[in-house]
C-alpha positions as CSV (number, residue, x, y, z in Angstrom):
1,M,121.7,-96.3,49.6
2,S,118.1,-97.1,49.5
3,L,116.0,-99.1,52.0
4,P,114.0,-101.9,50.9
5,P,110.2,-101.4,51.0
6,P,108.3,-102.6,53.9
7,P,106.8,-106.0,53.6
8,L,103.0,-106.2,52.8
9,F,102.3,-108.9,55.4
10,P,104.2,-108.8,58.6
11,S,106.5,-111.7,59.1
12,P,105.8,-114.2,61.7
13,A,108.8,-113.2,63.3
14,S,107.5,-109.7,64.1
15,S,107.6,-108.4,67.6
16,H,103.7,-107.9,67.9
17,P,101.4,-110.9,68.1
18,P,98.9,-111.1,65.2
19,G,95.5,-109.1,65.7
20,T,96.8,-106.6,68.1
21,D,96.8,-103.9,65.4
22,T,93.2,-104.0,64.8
23,P,90.8,-101.9,66.9
24,A,88.7,-103.5,69.7
25,T,85.3,-105.1,68.9
26,C,82.1,-103.3,69.8
27,E,78.5,-104.4,69.6
28,V,76.6,-103.5,66.4
29,P,73.5,-101.4,67.1
30,H,70.0,-102.7,66.1
31,F,68.6,-101.4,62.8
32,A,65.2,-101.7,61.4
33,P,64.9,-104.1,58.5
34,V,65.5,-102.5,55.2
35,R,62.6,-103.0,52.6
36,V,63.2,-102.6,49.1
37,R,60.2,-101.3,47.1
38,G,59.7,-103.8,44.5
39,G,57.0,-105.6,42.7
40,R,55.4,-107.6,45.5
41,Y,54.7,-104.5,47.4
42,Q,53.1,-102.4,44.8
43,L,49.9,-104.3,45.1
44,R,49.7,-103.6,48.8
45,R,50.4,-99.9,48.1
46,L,47.8,-99.8,45.5
47,V,45.1,-101.3,47.9
48,R,46.1,-98.9,50.6
49,H,45.7,-95.9,48.1
50,R,42.4,-97.0,46.7
51,R,41.1,-93.7,46.2
52,R,44.1,-92.5,44.1
53,A,43.8,-95.6,41.9
54,V,40.1,-95.0,41.3
55,A,40.8,-91.3,40.5
56,A,43.4,-92.3,38.0
57,G,41.2,-94.8,36.4
58,L,38.3,-92.3,35.9
59,A,40.7,-89.8,34.4
60,L,41.8,-92.4,32.0
61,T,38.4,-93.4,31.0
62,A,37.3,-89.8,30.6
63,A,40.2,-89.2,28.2
64,A,39.4,-92.3,26.2
65,L,35.8,-91.2,25.8
66,V,36.6,-87.8,24.8
67,A,39.1,-89.2,22.2
68,A,36.5,-91.6,21.0
69,G,33.7,-89.0,20.8
70,P,31.6,-88.2,17.8
71,R,33.4,-86.5,15.0
72,D,30.4,-84.7,13.6
73,A,28.8,-82.3,16.1
74,D,25.3,-82.5,14.7
75,R,25.0,-86.2,14.7
76,A,23.7,-87.7,17.9
77,R,25.0,-90.9,19.3
78,G,22.8,-93.8,20.4
79,H,19.2,-94.3,19.5
80,P,17.4,-91.5,17.5
81,V,14.7,-89.6,19.1
82,A,11.2,-90.5,17.9
83,E,10.1,-87.0,17.8
84,P,12.0,-83.8,18.5
85,L,11.5,-82.0,21.6
86,R,9.0,-79.1,21.3
87,K,10.6,-75.7,22.3
88,H,8.4,-73.8,24.6
89,R,7.3,-70.4,23.6
90,A,8.2,-67.5,25.9
91,V,5.0,-66.2,27.5
92,E,4.4,-62.8,25.9
93,M,3.9,-60.3,28.6
94,V,1.7,-57.3,27.9
95,A,0.9,-54.0,29.9
96,A,-2.7,-54.0,30.9
97,P,-4.2,-50.8,32.6
98,V,-6.8,-51.9,35.1
99,R,-9.2,-49.6,37.0
100,I,-9.2,-50.7,40.8
101,A,-12.4,-49.7,42.7
102,D,-10.7,-48.5,45.8
103,A,-8.4,-45.5,44.9
104,A,-6.7,-45.5,48.3
105,T,-5.4,-49.1,47.9
106,V,-3.9,-48.1,44.6
107,R,-2.0,-45.1,46.5
108,L,-0.3,-48.1,48.5
109,L,1.2,-49.9,45.2
110,R,4.7,-49.2,43.9
111,P,6.2,-50.2,40.7
112,G,7.7,-53.8,41.1
113,D,5.0,-54.9,43.5
114,R,3.2,-58.4,43.0
115,V,-0.6,-58.2,43.3
116,D,-3.6,-60.5,42.9
117,V,-6.5,-59.0,41.2
118,V,-9.9,-60.0,42.3
119,A,-13.3,-59.4,40.6
120,A,-16.1,-59.1,43.0
121,Q,-19.6,-59.0,41.7
122,E,-22.3,-57.4,43.9
123,T,-21.8,-59.2,47.0
124,A,-25.0,-57.7,48.7
125,T,-27.2,-59.6,46.3
126,G,-25.2,-62.8,46.6
127,G,-22.6,-62.3,44.1
128,D,-19.1,-64.0,44.3
129,A,-15.6,-62.9,44.2
130,R,-13.0,-64.8,42.0
131,V,-9.3,-64.2,41.4
132,V,-8.8,-63.1,37.8
133,A,-4.9,-62.6,37.8
134,R,-2.4,-64.1,40.2
135,G,1.0,-62.6,40.8
136,A,0.7,-59.6,38.4
137,R,3.7,-57.2,38.4
138,V,2.8,-53.6,39.0
139,T,4.6,-51.6,36.2
140,K,3.2,-48.2,36.7
141,V,0.9,-46.2,39.0
142,P,-0.3,-43.1,37.1
143,D,-1.0,-40.0,39.0
144,P,-4.8,-39.5,39.8
145,L,-6.4,-36.7,37.7
146,D,-8.0,-34.0,39.5
147,S,-11.5,-33.8,38.0
148,G,-13.0,-31.8,40.9
149,T,-16.1,-33.8,41.1
150,A,-17.5,-35.9,43.8
151,N,-17.8,-38.7,41.4
152,A,-14.0,-39.0,41.2
153,A,-13.8,-41.1,44.4
154,D,-16.3,-43.6,43.1
155,S,-14.5,-44.1,39.8
156,G,-11.4,-45.7,41.5
157,A,-7.8,-45.4,40.3
158,L,-5.8,-46.7,37.4
159,V,-2.9,-49.1,37.8
160,V,-0.8,-50.7,34.9
161,L,-0.1,-54.4,35.4
162,S,2.4,-56.8,33.4
163,V,0.5,-60.0,32.7
164,P,0.3,-62.7,29.9
165,R,-1.8,-61.9,26.9
166,S,-4.5,-64.3,28.0
167,T,-4.6,-62.9,31.5
168,A,-5.1,-59.3,30.1
169,A,-8.1,-60.5,28.1
170,H,-9.7,-61.9,31.3
171,L,-8.9,-58.7,33.2
172,A,-10.7,-56.6,30.5
173,G,-13.8,-58.8,30.6
174,A,-14.0,-58.8,34.4
175,S,-13.7,-55.1,34.7
176,A,-16.7,-54.6,32.5
177,T,-18.9,-56.8,34.7
178,A,-17.4,-56.5,38.2
179,R,-15.5,-54.2,40.5
180,L,-11.9,-55.1,40.7
181,A,-9.7,-55.1,43.8
182,V,-6.0,-56.0,44.6
183,T,-4.4,-57.8,47.2
184,V,-0.5,-57.5,47.6
185,C,1.4,-60.7,47.3
């Protein structure tokens, strides 16, 4: 013999009053409001993150400019230049051997030093001194020759300077008419 299934709804004639089988009520805790990220909040977020928006805009602009760039590398965009730019020639440096009047001063020099060369006319008779070469680089200081004469001290000492070609011509001309001296830069 089988028992009938229990009723889905308790009958009003049941022994318990209605609602006593449910748990006791309790207070619901306070929750912060839930905000859904949607269309109206995106503009506010964009304003808050302005630097990101500017960076993204610049990246898109740069990509568009690269894509729309010139197809022919030789052809310039914009207005043509009236006359082409002149290319500067490199200054041709030459090695100029120069005889300096004071041999002891030359012994102080080493290759790589920068010197100014001064041409001094006879200052005892009212001559003047002028700078012939500025910032010349010393490339070599040859060993002095032992001539054994007393006149060797008067002849000075030789030094090789690296100067532009035009300055080398001025040095050669000045050494013919004046005594040359150096100052270390």
